[in-house]
C-alpha positions in Angstrom: -57.8 -12.3 27.8 -57.7 -15.1 25.4 -56.2 -14.4 22.0 -59.2 -16.1 20.5 -61.6 -13.5 21.7 -63.4 -11.1 19.3 -63.3 -7.5 20.4 -66.7 -6.1 19.6 -68.0 -2.5 20.2 -71.7 -1.7 20.9 -72.7 2.0 20.6 -75.5 4.1 22.3 -75.8 1.7 25.2 -78.0 4.2 27.0 -80.8 3.3 24.6 -83.1 0.3 25.0 -81.8 -0.9 21.5 -78.2 -0.6 22.5 -79.0 -2.5 25.7 -80.9 -5.2 23.7 -78.0 -5.8 21.3 -75.7 -6.0 24.4 -77.9 -8.7 26.2 -77.9 -10.7 22.9 -74.2 -10.6 22.7 -73.7 -11.7 26.2 -75.4 -15.1 25.2 -73.5 -15.4 21.9 -72.0 -18.7 20.8 -68.7 -16.9 20.2 -66.0 -15.9 22.6 -66.6 -12.1 22.7 -64.9 -9.4 24.5 -67.7 -6.7 24.6 -66.9 -3.0 24.6 -69.7 -0.4 25.0 -69.9 3.3 24.3 -72.3 6.2 24.9 -72.2 10.0 25.1 -73.4 9.9 28.8 -71.4 8.4 31.7 -74.6 7.3 33.3 -75.8 5.1 30.3 -77.4 2.0 31.8 -75.3 -0.3 29.4 -72.1 0.8 31.2 -73.2 -1.1 34.3 -73.7 -4.5 32.7 -71.5 -7.2 33.7 -68.5 -8.2 31.7 -68.2 -5.0 29.7 -65.6 -2.5 29.0 -67.0 1.1 28.8 -66.0 4.3 27.0 -67.5 7.7 26.7 -67.5 9.0 23.2 -68.7 12.4 21.8 -71.8 12.6 19.6 -71.5 11.1 16.3 -71.9 14.6 14.9 -68.9 16.0 17.0 -65.9 16.9 14.8 -63.6 14.8 17.1 -65.9 11.8 16.9 -63.9 10.0 14.2 -60.5 10.7 15.7 -61.7 9.4 19.3 -63.4 6.5 17.9 -60.3 5.5 15.8 -58.0 5.8 18.8 -60.3 3.6 20.8 -60.5 1.0 17.9 -56.8 0.8 17.5 -56.1 0.7 21.2 -58.4 -2.1 21.9 -58.2 -4.0 18.6 -61.9 -3.6 17.8 -62.9 -5.9 14.9 -66.7 -5.3 14.7 -69.0 -2.4 15.6 -72.8 -2.3 16.1 -74.3 1.1 15.2 -77.5 1.8 17.0 -79.2 5.2 16.2 -79.7 6.5 12.7 -77.1 9.1 12.8 -74.5 6.4 13.6 -75.6 4.1 10.7 -75.4 7.2 8.3 -72.0 8.1 9.7 -70.6 4.5 8.9 -72.0 4.5 5.4 -70.3 7.8 4.8 -67.0 6.5 6.1 -67.3 2.8 4.8 -63.9 2.7 3.0 -62.1 4.2 6.1 -63.3 1.5 8.5 -62.8 -1.2 6.0 -59.1 -0.1 5.7 -59.1 -0.2 9.6 -60.2 -4.0 9.3 -63.4 -3.2 11.3 -66.6 -4.8 10.3 -69.7 -2.5 10.5 -72.6 -4.6 11.2 -75.5 -2.8 9.4 -77.7 -3.4 6.3 -76.9 -1.9 2.9 -77.2 1.9 2.6 -79.8 1.6 -0.1 -82.1 -0.5 2.3 -81.4 1.8 5.3 -82.5 4.9 3.4 -85.5 3.2 1.9 -86.9 1.8 5.2 -85.9 4.9 7.2 -88.4 6.7 5.0 -91.8 5.7 6.1 -93.4 7.0 3.0 -91.2 5.6 0.2 -91.1 2.2 2.1 -94.9 1.9 2.1 -95.2 3.1 -1.5 -92.8 0.3 -2.5 -94.6 -2.4 -0.6 -97.9 -1.3 -2.3 -96.2 -1.4 -5.6 -95.1 -5.0 -4.9 -98.6 -5.9 -3.8 -97.1 -6.9 -0.4 -99.9 -5.4 1.9 -99.3 -1.9 3.3 -101.7 0.9 4.5 -102.6 3.7 2.3 -99.9 6.4 3.2 -99.6 9.9 1.9 -97.3 13.0 2.5 -98.6 16.0 4.4 -96.9 18.6 2.4 -100.0 20.4 1.1 -103.8 20.4 1.8 -104.6 19.0 -1.6 -102.8 15.7 -0.9 -104.3 15.5 2.6 -107.9 16.1 1.3 -107.5 13.5 -1.4 -106.2 11.2 1.3 -109.3 11.8 3.6 -111.6 11.1 0.7 -110.1 7.5 0.4 -109.9 7.0 4.2 -112.1 7.5 7.2 -111.0 8.7 10.6 -109.2 7.6 12.7 -106.0 8.0 10.9 -102.3 7.9 12.1 -99.9 10.7 11.8 -96.2 9.9 12.2 -92.8 11.4 11.4 -91.7 10.4 7.9 -88.1 9.5 9.0 -86.7 7.4 11.8 -87.8 4.8 14.2 -88.7 6.7 17.4 -92.2 6.3 18.8 -92.1 10.2 19.5 -94.8 12.3 17.8 -97.2 9.4 16.6 -100.7 10.4 16.8 -104.0 8.6 16.3 -106.2 11.3 14.9 -109.8 11.2 15.1 -111.2 14.5 13.4 -110.2 17.0 10.7 -109.8 19.8 13.4 -107.3 17.6 15.4 -105.4 16.8 12.3 -104.7 20.1 11.2 -104.0 21.6 14.6 -101.3 19.1 15.0 -99.9 19.6 11.5 -99.7 23.5 12.3 -97.2 22.7 14.9 -94.7 21.2 12.6 -93.0 21.7 9.3 -95.0 20.6 6.2 -92.5 17.8 5.5 -92.2 16.3 8.9 -95.3 13.9 8.9 -96.8 11.4 6.8 -100.6 10.3 7.2 -101.4 6.6 7.2 -104.7 4.7 7.1 -105.7 3.1 10.4 -105.3 -0.7 10.6 -108.1 -1.7 12.7 -106.6 -4.7 14.5 -106.0 -4.9 18.2 -103.1 -7.4 17.8 -99.8 -6.1 16.7 -97.0 -8.3 15.3 -93.2 -7.8 14.9 -90.8 -10.2 13.0 -87.0 -10.4 13.0 -86.0 -11.2 9.3 -82.6 -12.5 8.8 -81.2 -13.1 5.2 -77.4 -13.9 4.7 -75.5 -11.8 2.2 -75.3 -14.8 -0.1 -79.0 -15.3 0.5 -78.6 -19.0 1.2 -79.6 -18.6 4.8 -83.2 -17.2 5.4 -85.2 -17.3 8.6 -87.6 -15.3 10.7 -89.0 -15.1 14.3 -92.6 -13.9 14.8 -93.9 -12.1 17.8 -97.5 -11.2 18.7 -97.0 -8.4 21.1 -98.6 -6.0 23.3 -97.1 -2.4 23.1 -96.5 0.0 26.1 -94.2 3.1 26.4 -93.2 2.8 22.8 -91.8 -0.7 23.2 -92.9 -4.4 23.0 -94.0 -4.8 26.5 -95.2 -8.5 26.4 -96.1 -11.1 24.1 -95.5 -14.6 22.8 -93.3 -16.1 20.0 -95.0 -18.3 17.5 -94.6 -20.2 14.2 -96.7 -19.5 11.0 -95.3 -20.4 7.6 -97.6 -18.0 5.8 -96.6 -14.9 7.8 -92.9 -16.0 7.8 -92.9 -16.3 3.9 -94.5 -12.8 3.7 -91.9 -11.2 5.7 -89.1 -13.0 3.6 -90.8 -11.7 0.5 -90.5 -8.1 1.9 -86.8 -8.8 2.5 -86.3 -10.2 -1.0 -88.1 -7.3 -2.8 -86.1 -4.7 -1.0 -82.8 -6.8 -1.2 -82.0 -6.7 2.4 -79.3 -8.7 4.2 -78.5 -9.3 7.8 -81.5 -8.2 10.0 -84.6 -6.1 9.4 -87.6 -5.8 11.6 -91.1 -5.9 9.9 -94.1 -4.6 12.0 -97.5 -5.5 10.8 -101.2 -6.1 11.6 -103.5 -8.7 10.1 -106.8 -7.3 8.6 -109.3 -10.0 7.5 -106.6 -12.7 7.4 -104.2 -10.6 5.3 -100.9 -9.1 6.8 -100.3 -5.4 6.3 -96.9 -4.0 7.1 -97.0 -0.5 8.5 -93.2 -0.1 9.2 -89.9 -1.7 8.4 -86.9 -1.1 10.6 -83.6 -1.4 8.8 -81.8 -2.4 11.8 -81.7 -4.6 14.9 -84.7 -3.7 17.1 -85.5 -3.4 20.8 -86.9 -7.0 20.8 -83.4 -8.3 19.6 -82.7 -9.7 23.1 -86.0 -11.3 23.3 -85.6 -13.1 20.1 -82.0 -14.1 21.0 -83.4 -15.8 24.2 -85.8 -17.9 22.0 -83.0 -19.1 19.8 -82.9 -16.4 17.1 -79.9 -14.3 18.0 -79.4 -11.9 15.1 -76.2 -10.1 16.5 -74.6 -13.6 17.0 -75.5 -14.5 13.4 -74.1 -11.2 12.1 -70.8 -11.7 13.8 -70.6 -15.4 12.6 -71.4 -14.3 9.0 -68.9 -11.3 9.1 -66.1 -13.5 10.3 -66.7 -16.3 7.8 -68.0 -18.7 10.5 -71.6 -19.0 9.1 -71.6 -22.1 6.9 -72.4 -24.4 9.8 -74.6 -22.2 11.8 -77.6 -24.0 13.4 -80.7 -22.3 14.7 -82.8 -23.8 17.5 -85.7 -21.6 17.6 -88.4 -22.0 20.4 -92.0 -20.7 21.0 -92.9 -19.1 24.4 -94.0 -15.9 26.1 -92.2 -12.9 27.6 -92.9 -9.8 29.6 -90.8 -6.9 30.4 -89.9 -5.1 33.7 -87.6 -2.2 34.9 -84.4 -2.8 36.6 -82.2 -0.3 38.3 -78.4 0.0 38.5 -77.2 1.6 42.0 -73.9 3.3 41.9 
């Protein structure tokens, strides 16, 4: 192995997001030695070419820090990409420890993560900034729900307040259906959100450097299936790009966030902000907007002459198997 190679660890490579980061790193402009980790020895990311694999316990396991540290020191890991929410939170809580180890944790700030991970507070902030977001309310009592239903007609959306999973998201068409779903969960689990009546869906990767001198986006108009961006096309639009950059500025984000929005009567409305890389990371990377590559360049002080060469085009996804 060349001494100039950068040892990088990607976590949770059994997940679509972990695999998307891995694919983007494999076409990075840097010389990278890629390590991958998961709790499951059958994680698909273990079977990609040119990777070194390690099974680590759950991030909530008492031995996780010790085993991760041993692997970092043995393999001279210099940068880590957390994937799932629990991993981001773990690294926020142990930020000084990993800084002392000389390991760069490639994540947004803790404040931005907690704001965007909360689908209620993030929408309230966007509406406060007049940046276009659907009416959103907590489901903690019937009074709040009733006031929301006076303001909004059915259908409406129910979704978990926290996290980025597509699990337990419901398009609700009646009051009876709404309350039957709510009864099955704790009162603080869901938020209720106005339905944005647009058949098209958009997602944007938004990258702002820590010094805020570098600012760029990549826009995708997409079709959703199975909770993921299944197909779509990459396009340019200065108005939409500036809208997404304004969101990043208002919440003071750096590195990468993912803005998901619809367009109602010519106006963009953001219904979710993911404070992390997204499952479309590898797609954006293949069209010249490689966020993991940018993050590594910036973290290692190599970003001053970074040059983007974005392209427009179309994509579709399909399943592929590994045979062992």
